[in-house]
C-alpha positions in Angstrom: 19.6 -12.1 21.4 20.3 -15.9 20.7 17.7 -16.9 18.5 16.3 -15.6 15.8 13.3 -12.6 16.1 10.0 -14.6 15.1 8.7 -11.8 13.1 4.1 -11.9 12.4 2.9 -9.8 9.6 6.2 -10.2 7.3 4.0 -9.2 4.3 2.4 -6.2 5.8 3.7 -2.8 6.3 4.2 -2.7 9.5 5.5 -6.4 9.9 7.4 -5.8 7.1 9.2 -3.0 8.0 10.3 -4.7 11.3 12.1 -7.2 9.1 13.9 -5.5 7.2 14.7 -3.1 10.1 15.6 -5.7 12.4 17.9 -7.1 9.7 19.8 -3.7 8.6 20.8 -3.4 12.0 22.0 -7.1 11.7 20.1 -9.0 14.2 18.7 -12.8 13.0 15.2 -12.7 11.8 12.3 -15.3 11.3 9.5 -14.1 9.3 6.7 -16.4 9.1 3.5 -16.9 6.8 0.9 -18.8 4.8 3.1 -18.4 2.0 6.8 -19.7 2.5 8.5 -19.1 -0.8 6.8 -15.7 -1.0 8.8 -14.8 2.5 11.5 -16.2 0.9 11.9 -14.2 -2.5 10.9 -11.1 -0.3 12.8 -11.6 2.7 16.5 -13.5 0.8 18.7 -12.4 4.5 15.9 -14.2 6.9 15.0 -17.7 8.2 11.5 -18.7 6.8 8.5 -20.2 8.5 5.1 -21.5 7.9 3.0 -19.6 10.6 -1.0 -20.0 10.0 -2.5 -18.1 13.2 -6.0 -20.5 11.8 -4.4 -23.4 12.5 -3.1 -24.2 16.2 -0.2 -26.4 14.7 2.0 -24.3 13.0 2.5 -22.5 16.3 5.5 -24.6 18.1 7.7 -24.8 15.2 7.0 -21.6 14.2 8.1 -20.1 17.7 10.8 -23.3 18.6 14.6 -22.2 19.0 13.6 -17.9 18.8 15.1 -15.5 21.8 11.9 -12.4 20.4 8.4 -12.1 18.7 7.3 -9.3 17.2 3.8 -10.0 16.9 1.1 -8.4 14.8 -2.7 -8.5 14.5 -4.5 -9.0 10.7 -7.0 -6.8 10.3 -9.2 -10.0 9.7 -8.5 -11.3 13.2 -11.3 -10.5 15.8 -10.9 -13.8 18.0 -7.6 -13.4 19.4 -8.2 -15.8 21.9 -7.2 -19.3 19.7 -5.4 -16.9 17.1 -2.6 -14.6 18.6 -3.2 -15.6 21.9 -2.8 -19.3 22.0 0.3 -18.5 19.9 2.1 -16.4 23.0 1.2 -19.5 25.2 3.1 -21.1 22.6 5.9 -19.0 23.1 5.6 -19.0 26.8 5.8 -22.5 26.2 9.0 -23.2 24.6 11.3 -20.0 25.5 11.8 -17.0 27.7 10.8 -15.1 24.1 10.6 -11.0 24.2 7.5 -10.5 22.7 6.9 -6.9 20.9 3.3 -6.5 20.5 1.9 -4.3 18.0 -1.1 -2.6 19.5 -2.7 0.5 18.9 -3.0 4.0 20.8 -5.6 3.5 23.8 -6.0 -0.4 23.5 -5.0 -0.2 27.8 -8.4 1.5 28.6 -10.7 0.5 25.1 -11.9 -2.9 25.5 -13.8 -3.0 22.5 -11.2 -3.3 20.3 -9.1 -6.5 19.7 -5.8 -5.1 20.5 -7.5 -5.1 24.8 -7.5 -8.5 24.9 -4.1 -10.0 23.5 -2.5 -6.9 25.9 -4.3 -8.2 29.0 -3.2 -12.1 28.2 0.2 -10.7 27.5 0.8 -9.6 30.7 -0.3 -12.2 32.7 1.1 -15.3 30.2 4.9 -14.9 32.2 7.0 -13.7 28.6 8.9 -10.7 28.8 7.5 -7.6 27.1 7.2 -4.1 25.2 4.2 -3.0 24.0 3.9 -0.5 21.1 0.7 1.1 20.9 0.7 3.2 17.3 -1.9 5.8 16.4 -2.8 6.1 13.2 -0.3 4.7 10.2 0.5 7.0 7.5 0.4 4.2 5.0 -3.1 4.0 5.3 -3.1 6.1 2.6 -1.7 3.8 0.2 -3.6 0.9 1.2 -7.3 1.6 3.5 -8.1 4.4 1.9 -6.2 4.1 -1.5 -9.2 3.1 -3.8 -10.9 6.4 -2.3 -8.0 8.2 -3.5 -7.5 6.5 -7.3 -10.9 6.3 -8.3 -12.6 9.0 -6.7 -10.0 11.7 -5.7 -11.6 11.8 -2.6 -10.7 10.8 1.9 -14.0 9.5 2.9 -14.1 8.4 6.8 -16.1 9.4 9.8 -13.7 11.4 11.5 -15.1 15.0 11.8 -12.7 17.4 11.9 -10.2 15.5 13.8 -7.1 15.6 13.9 -4.2 12.7 13.7 -0.7 12.4 14.0 0.0 10.2 11.2 2.5 7.5 11.7 5.0 6.0 9.5 5.7 2.0 9.5 9.3 2.4 8.9 9.7 4.2 12.2 7.8 1.9 13.6 10.5 -0.8 12.1 13.3 1.1 13.3 12.7 2.0 17.2 12.1 -2.3 17.1 15.2 -2.7 15.6 15.8 -0.4 18.9 14.1 -2.2 21.4 15.8 -6.0 20.1 18.7 -4.7 20.2 18.6 -3.7 24.2 15.2 -5.6 25.1 16.3 -5.4 28.7 16.1 -1.4 28.8 12.4 -2.0 27.4 11.2 -4.6 29.5 7.6 -4.1 30.8 7.6 -0.6 28.4 4.5 0.5 26.7 4.9 3.2 24.2 2.6 5.3 22.5 4.3 5.8 18.5 3.0 8.9 16.8 4.8 11.3 13.9 6.0 15.0 14.8 2.6 17.0 14.1 -1.4 16.3 14.1 -2.6 17.2 11.0 -6.5 17.2 9.6 -8.0 14.9 7.0 -8.7 18.5 4.8 -4.9 19.0 4.9 -3.9 15.4 4.1 -6.0 16.1 1.0 -4.2 19.8 0.6 -0.9 17.4 0.3 -2.3 14.8 -1.6 -3.3 17.7 -4.0 0.3 19.6 -3.9 2.0 16.3 -4.4 -0.4 14.5 -7.7 -1.0 17.7 -10.0 -5.0 16.9 -9.5 -7.9 17.7 -7.1 -8.2 15.3 -3.9 -11.2 16.0 -1.1 -11.7 15.2 2.5 -15.5 14.0 2.0 -16.7 13.4 6.1 -18.9 10.2 6.0 -21.5 9.5 8.6 -21.3 6.4 10.9 -24.0 4.7 8.9 -22.3 5.7 5.4 -18.8 4.7 6.5 -20.3 1.1 7.6 -21.7 0.6 4.0 -19.1 1.7 2.6 -17.0 -0.4 3.9 -19.4 -3.8 3.8 -19.5 -2.7 -0.1 -15.5 -3.6 -0.2 -16.3 -7.5 1.3 -14.6 -6.6 4.4 -15.7 -9.3 7.2 -18.6 -6.8 9.6 -15.7 -7.6 12.3 -12.9 -5.0 10.7 -15.9 -2.6 10.0 -16.7 -1.8 13.4 -13.0 -1.7 14.2 -12.3 0.6 11.8 -15.8 2.4 12.0 -14.9 2.8 16.3 -11.1 3.6 15.4 -11.9 6.5 12.9 -15.2 8.1 14.6 -12.7 8.5 17.9 -11.5 11.1 15.4 -14.0 12.9 15.9 -12.6 13.6 19.3 -9.6 13.9 19.0 -8.3 10.8 19.9 -5.6 11.0 17.6 -4.3 13.8 18.1 -1.9 13.7 20.4 1.6 14.2 19.9 3.8 11.5 22.1 7.5 12.2 22.1 8.2 8.2 22.5 9.1 7.9 18.7 11.4 10.5 18.8 13.4 9.3 22.0 13.5 5.6 20.8 14.9 7.3 16.9 17.0 9.2 18.6 15.6 11.8 15.5 12.3 13.4 14.4 9.7 10.8 13.2 9.0 10.8 9.5 6.1 13.7 8.5 3.2 13.0 6.9 4.5 15.1 4.5 7.7 13.0 3.8 5.4 9.9 3.2 3.1 11.2 0.6 6.5 12.5 -0.9 8.4 9.4 -0.9 5.2 7.1 -2.7 4.0 9.4 -4.8 3.6 6.8 -7.7 0.9 5.0 -4.9 -2.5 7.0 -6.5 -1.8 6.8 -9.7 -5.3 8.0 -11.4 -7.7 5.7 -12.9 
């Protein structure tokens, strides 16, 4: 690729993993966000640019001269038309960038999640694309679930006894580098990305217990109870609803299928959840 690859969400787990993997592969990278100085400190080998999804005036400069776009939806954004889709339109006006969009598993048929609307727009806007549909991230344990684990020694979700094939975002980043190294080979492809095994949340709690040396339990939540739990954290209502819908779907086995796509992209087995927990054991100090 001649121009840099614009990476959105670089301060998060998914975008950060992609930026690091692309840089490690020797590909040119431009990281984008609202805190440009912080991006410079975090990614000294990359270009930096200001990009604010709520300010369309930042879009053209961000995509100028790029040959790739790694697009991640920030969890707080539910209105994708004037934000993510408008950025895609800006990219389509400026160049023929190859877009890798990080969607979610099942978004092709699930009209409730905002990712569905981005996928539909991406297919129609004329840009070459690859869609990644990861399942639940292993990093959720140190992010969305972290406070409950640290403060209450529990995992509290409306997932019932559903199993999840957790995927490590480090592997998503590595797969992204593979795709951008040869984008034509992955044009118009959609990959469901999962870890190598599906586990229920009792097993997840057991992994944490064994690694941290204190008892972590899984407490199944009701839908209403989980919504109240999220609202007490002052999350936007749209984000609360999406998180609840996704976790409730686990009861019906929506995330238990192990897909071979990630192993094929990487040329190796994806990381297990046990590897993730072991590598990040310092993420859950007791409070």
